[in-house]
BAMARGU-15673 format. One line per field, with one value per residue (C-alpha): x, y, z; residue number from 1; residue in one letter. Coordinates in nm, 2 decimals. Example, Ala and Ser with C-alpha at 12.3 -4.5 7.8 and 13.67 -1.06 7.14 Angstrom:
X	c(1.23|1.37);
Y	c(-0.45|-0.11);
Z	c(0.78|0.71);
n	c(1|2);
res	c(a|s);
% end
This chain:
X	c(2.60|2.87|2.98|3.17|3.34|3.31|3.35|3.03|3.16|2.90|3.01|2.92|2.62|2.50|2.82|2.73|2.38|2.45|2.80|2.89|3.25|3.22|3.31|3.00|2.91|2.71|2.51|2.40|2.12|2.23|2.07|1.94|1.69|1.51|1.51|1.17|0.96|0.60|0.51|0.85|1.06|1.20|1.57|1.78|1.95|2.21|2.35|2.63|2.52|2.85|3.18|3.05|2.67|2.46|2.10|1.88|1.59|1.34|1.35|1.09|0.92|1.05|1.36|1.25|0.92|0.87|0.95|0.70|0.88|0.72|0.86|0.77|0.76|0.87|0.91|0.83|1.04|0.97|0.80|0.50|0.45|0.48|0.11|0.12|0.44|0.34|0.02|0.17|0.47|0.24|0.07|0.39|0.55|0.90|0.85|1.12|1.09|1.40|1.45|1.53|1.87|1.81|1.54|1.48|1.79|1.96|2.25|2.18|2.40|2.39|2.40|2.08|2.28|2.36|2.00|1.86|1.57|1.81|2.03|1.76|1.64|2.00|2.04|1.73|1.82|2.16|2.00|1.75|2.02|2.26|2.00|1.90|1.53|1.30|0.93|0.88|0.54|0.59|0.38|0.45|0.31|0.42|0.80|0.80|0.60|0.82|1.12|0.95|0.78|1.10|1.29|1.01|1.01|1.39|1.42|1.08|1.21|1.24|0.88|0.57|0.30|0.26|0.03|0.01|-0.16|-0.15|0.13|0.22|0.48|0.49|0.65|0.59|0.34|0.02|-0.13|0.00|-0.24|-0.25|-0.20|0.14|0.24|0.19|0.38|0.67|0.69|0.66|0.94|1.17|1.11|0.95|1.20|0.98|0.98|0.84|0.83|0.59|0.34|0.38|0.29|-0.01|-0.13|-0.15|-0.33|-0.70|-0.66|-0.49|-0.14|-0.03|0.26|0.48|0.40|0.48|0.80|0.89|0.86|1.08|1.33|1.55|1.61|1.79|1.85|1.77|2.09|1.95|1.65|1.82|1.64|1.30|1.35|1.46|1.25|0.94|1.16|1.27|0.92|0.91|0.65|0.78|0.83|1.21|1.28|1.59|1.37|1.10|1.24|1.32|0.97|0.82|1.02|0.89|0.53|0.61|0.70|0.39|0.17|0.29|0.27|0.05|0.13|-0.11|-0.12|-0.35|-0.45|-0.55|-0.57|-0.74|-1.06|-0.91|-0.58|-0.58|-0.23|-0.28|-0.66|-0.76|-0.41|-0.52|-0.73|-0.41|-0.29|-0.63|-0.66|-0.31|-0.17|-0.30|-0.23|-0.48|-0.78|-0.89|-0.78|-0.99|-0.90|-0.97|-1.04|-0.87|-0.99|-0.78|-0.55|-0.22|-0.05|-0.32|-0.08|-0.16|-0.54|-0.62|-0.33|-0.54|-0.72|-0.39|-0.24|-0.54|-0.51|-0.14|-0.21|-0.49|-0.28|0.01|-0.22|-0.30|0.02|0.35|0.36|0.63|0.84);
Y	c(-2.35|-2.10|-1.82|-1.53|-1.28|-0.93|-0.57|-0.36|-0.04|0.17|0.43|0.79|0.93|0.59|0.55|0.88|0.77|0.41|0.32|-0.03|-0.15|-0.48|-0.80|-1.01|-1.34|-1.29|-1.58|-1.62|-1.86|-2.11|-2.04|-2.39|-2.31|-2.08|-2.31|-2.35|-2.15|-2.13|-1.79|-1.64|-1.65|-1.30|-1.25|-1.17|-0.83|-0.75|-0.44|-0.41|-0.19|-0.25|-0.41|-0.74|-0.71|-0.78|-0.69|-0.87|-0.70|-0.77|-0.52|-0.57|-0.34|-0.06|0.11|0.45|0.43|0.59|0.32|0.15|0.04|-0.26|-0.31|-0.63|-0.68|-0.96|-1.25|-1.24|-1.14|-1.02|-1.35|-1.18|-0.95|-1.22|-1.18|-0.80|-0.73|-0.88|-0.69|-0.36|-0.42|-0.52|-0.18|-0.01|0.06|-0.03|-0.24|-0.29|-0.52|-0.55|-0.82|-0.65|-0.74|-1.06|-1.19|-1.35|-1.37|-1.08|-1.15|-1.23|-1.12|-1.40|-1.18|-1.02|-0.72|-0.65|-0.53|-0.20|0.01|0.29|0.04|-0.11|0.24|0.33|0.02|0.09|0.46|0.35|0.12|0.39|0.65|0.41|0.33|0.70|0.62|0.92|0.99|0.67|0.52|0.35|0.04|-0.08|-0.31|-0.43|-0.35|-0.23|0.07|0.13|0.15|0.29|0.58|0.68|0.66|0.86|1.14|1.15|1.20|1.33|1.47|1.12|1.01|1.09|0.90|0.65|0.35|0.20|-0.12|-0.30|-0.09|0.21|0.44|0.39|0.64|0.44|0.71|0.51|0.18|-0.15|-0.42|-0.75|-0.93|-0.75|-0.82|-1.19|-1.18|-1.00|-1.25|-1.55|-1.42|-1.37|-1.68|-1.96|-2.24|-2.32|-2.05|-2.20|-1.91|-2.06|-2.14|-1.80|-1.64|-1.88|-1.76|-1.40|-1.51|-1.58|-1.82|-2.15|-2.14|-2.44|-2.65|-2.51|-2.15|-2.23|-2.39|-2.07|-1.86|-2.11|-2.12|-1.82|-1.99|-2.33|-2.34|-2.14|-1.95|-1.76|-1.63|-1.37|-1.08|-1.25|-1.31|-0.97|-0.73|-0.74|-0.62|-0.33|-0.18|0.13|0.06|0.31|0.69|0.66|0.39|0.46|0.50|0.71|1.05|0.97|0.85|1.16|1.37|1.15|1.22|1.59|1.55|1.35|1.62|1.85|1.58|1.71|1.44|1.14|0.91|0.61|0.36|0.00|-0.18|-0.53|-0.62|-0.90|-0.79|-0.79|-0.63|-0.31|-0.28|0.09|0.24|0.38|0.65|0.82|0.87|0.97|1.23|1.37|1.34|1.62|1.41|1.15|1.38|1.36|1.00|0.69|0.46|0.09|-0.19|-0.51|-0.86|-1.08|-1.10|-0.93|-1.04|-0.89|-0.94|-1.32|-1.27|-0.98|-0.94|-0.83|-0.56|-0.42|-0.44|-0.25|0.01|0.07|0.09|0.34|0.55|0.56|0.63|0.97|1.11|1.22|1.41|1.67|1.64);
Z	c(0.57|0.47|0.70|0.55|0.78|0.67|0.79|0.80|0.64|0.46|0.20|0.18|0.36|0.47|0.68|0.86|0.92|1.03|1.16|1.23|1.25|1.41|1.24|1.16|0.99|0.68|0.54|0.18|0.10|-0.17|-0.51|-0.53|-0.25|-0.50|-0.80|-0.98|-0.74|-0.86|-1.02|-0.94|-1.26|-1.22|-1.31|-1.01|-0.97|-0.70|-0.54|-0.29|0.00|0.17|0.06|0.19|0.20|-0.11|-0.16|-0.41|-0.60|-0.88|-1.16|-1.44|-1.69|-1.91|-1.76|-1.88|-1.69|-1.35|-1.08|-0.86|-0.55|-0.36|-0.01|0.18|0.55|0.78|0.76|0.39|0.09|-0.27|-0.34|-0.16|-0.46|-0.73|-0.83|-0.81|-1.01|-1.35|-1.41|-1.30|-1.53|-1.81|-1.77|-1.87|-1.53|-1.40|-1.09|-0.84|-0.54|-0.31|-0.05|0.27|0.42|0.62|0.39|0.06|-0.17|0.01|0.24|0.61|0.89|1.15|1.46|1.58|1.69|1.32|1.27|1.36|1.23|1.13|0.96|0.74|0.64|0.55|0.34|0.14|0.10|-0.03|-0.29|-0.40|-0.44|-0.61|-0.88|-0.88|-0.86|-0.90|-0.93|-0.72|-0.64|-0.30|-0.23|0.13|0.40|0.74|0.79|0.43|0.56|0.87|0.63|0.32|0.50|0.66|0.33|0.15|0.42|0.43|0.06|-0.05|-0.37|-0.51|-0.43|-0.63|-0.43|-0.15|-0.14|0.21|0.33|0.67|0.80|1.02|1.14|1.52|1.76|2.08|2.20|2.15|2.26|2.13|2.02|2.20|1.87|1.82|2.18|2.13|1.79|1.95|2.24|2.00|1.78|2.07|2.28|2.08|2.00|1.69|1.42|1.09|0.84|0.59|0.86|1.01|0.68|0.65|0.99|0.84|0.53|0.48|0.19|0.23|0.08|-0.11|0.01|-0.26|-0.15|0.21|0.10|-0.10|0.22|0.40|0.11|0.23|0.56|0.53|0.91|1.22|1.18|0.88|1.07|1.28|1.11|1.12|1.49|1.59|1.38|1.60|1.89|1.67|1.64|1.86|2.14|2.40|2.36|2.43|2.18|1.97|1.66|1.81|1.74|1.38|1.33|1.49|1.24|0.96|1.08|1.07|0.71|0.64|0.80|0.52|0.25|-0.04|-0.29|-0.33|-0.03|-0.07|0.20|0.11|0.44|0.45|0.63|0.84|0.99|1.38|1.40|1.19|1.20|1.24|1.19|0.85|1.03|1.15|0.80|0.67|0.94|0.94|0.58|0.35|0.04|0.16|0.16|-0.20|-0.28|-0.34|-0.06|-0.09|0.15|0.04|0.12|0.35|0.64|0.73|0.40|0.17|-0.13|-0.10|-0.05|-0.29|-0.53|-0.83|-0.65|-0.52|-0.87|-1.02|-0.75|-0.82|-1.20|-1.15|-0.91|-1.14|-1.44|-1.29|-1.44|-1.31|-0.99|-0.94|-0.63);
n	c(1|2|3|4|5|6|7|8|9|10|11|12|13|14|15|16|17|18|19|20|21|22|23|24|25|26|27|28|29|30|31|32|33|34|35|36|37|38|39|40|41|42|43|44|45|46|47|48|49|50|51|52|53|54|55|56|57|58|59|60|61|62|63|64|65|66|67|68|69|70|71|72|73|74|75|76|77|78|79|80|81|82|83|84|85|86|87|88|89|90|91|92|93|94|95|96|97|98|99|100|101|102|103|104|105|106|107|108|109|110|111|112|113|114|115|116|117|118|119|120|121|122|123|124|125|126|127|128|129|130|131|132|133|134|135|136|137|138|139|140|141|142|143|144|145|146|147|148|149|150|151|152|153|154|155|156|157|158|159|160|161|162|163|164|165|166|167|168|169|170|171|172|173|174|175|176|177|178|179|180|181|182|183|184|185|186|187|188|189|190|191|192|193|194|195|196|197|198|199|200|201|202|203|204|205|206|207|208|209|210|211|212|213|214|215|216|217|218|219|220|221|222|223|224|225|226|227|228|229|230|231|232|233|234|235|236|237|238|239|240|241|242|243|244|245|246|247|248|249|250|251|252|253|254|255|256|257|258|259|260|261|262|263|264|265|266|267|268|269|270|271|272|273|274|275|276|277|278|279|280|281|282|283|284|285|286|287|288|289|290|291|292|293|294|295|296|297|298|299|300|301|302|303|304|305|306|307|308|309|310|311|312|313|314|315|316|317|318|319|320|321|322|323);
res	c(x|x|x|x|x|x|x|x|x|x|x|x|x|x|x|x|x|x|x|x|x|x|x|x|x|x|x|x|x|x|x|x|x|x|x|x|x|x|x|x|x|x|x|x|x|x|x|x|x|x|x|x|x|x|x|x|x|x|x|x|x|x|x|x|x|x|x|x|x|x|x|x|x|x|x|x|x|x|x|x|x|x|x|x|x|x|x|x|x|x|x|x|x|x|x|x|x|x|x|x|x|x|x|x|x|x|x|x|x|x|x|x|x|x|x|x|x|x|x|x|x|x|x|x|x|x|x|x|x|x|x|x|x|x|x|x|x|x|x|x|x|x|x|x|x|x|x|x|x|x|x|x|x|x|x|x|x|x|x|x|x|x|x|x|x|x|x|x|x|x|x|x|x|x|x|x|x|x|x|x|x|x|x|x|x|x|x|x|x|x|x|x|x|x|x|x|x|x|x|x|x|x|x|x|x|x|x|x|x|x|x|x|x|x|x|x|x|x|x|x|x|x|x|x|x|x|x|x|x|x|x|x|x|x|x|x|x|x|x|x|x|x|x|x|x|x|x|x|x|x|x|x|x|x|x|x|x|x|x|x|x|x|x|x|x|x|x|x|x|x|x|x|x|x|x|x|x|x|x|x|x|x|x|x|x|x|x|x|x|x|x|x|x|x|x|x|x|x|x|x|x|x|x|x|x|x|x|x|x|x|x|x|x|x|x|x|x|x|x|x|x|x|x);
% end
């Protein structure tokens, strides 16, 4: 296990939005952990979001095509989209799937205090702006929605449409499901935190041993799991949470969002069941869309990947949408 000391200094606008000057240990999962993963033969791409912090992303399909941005949640990584990416790319779209900082092949600050909701949004914004992505179709789930919806509403001129499944944009003003309360407590207190088995618990179909191992791969030891442990605690569940005001502002933008907004929640997720109604009721761009119910549990990408891919292809096939 290698620790690399580094200074968290973010350039440009990111620095103004998320300042952090403490010295932290940054872990980098050895490449050997990702060797010969089933159905994940994507070439790696990397971007420096700070002088020390590296973000990994998948980038396949024609570079001149409008980008489809697939954001995973926790405790998964871009491996979650391995069956969705190829058909969307084969249909002529550029597909990008980053690993959030703390997950997958991206670097992993070892201290839980290094992670904040605002910080993860800032890291993704920095990456989007550095690649100058425009006319984006956002596909997001779980924490991918908490981060992606914030990014889309903070720079709406870059986004053409949103496809949301099994996610939300909480402000802490509503009720919290018992399922999420249990998950939040487990992540914080359980001495046992097996990532592959956690993903299996949120999936209807039985994952193979190789698939569970692929979800475990980014985390050689418990030291690498700081982000996976802390993220449930960063979800706003009280009105005065540090992220609540920013999410309320994001909702105000969504309430004026006229571009396509498509929901594809699954039929078996106890954590986000029913949250789609808030978007269907409040987002103007959701009114005339064909919303789809996917089969499966929380990680619908594992249970119904082809339906999700077909939905993305159909949505992007409607033509370019001006910002």
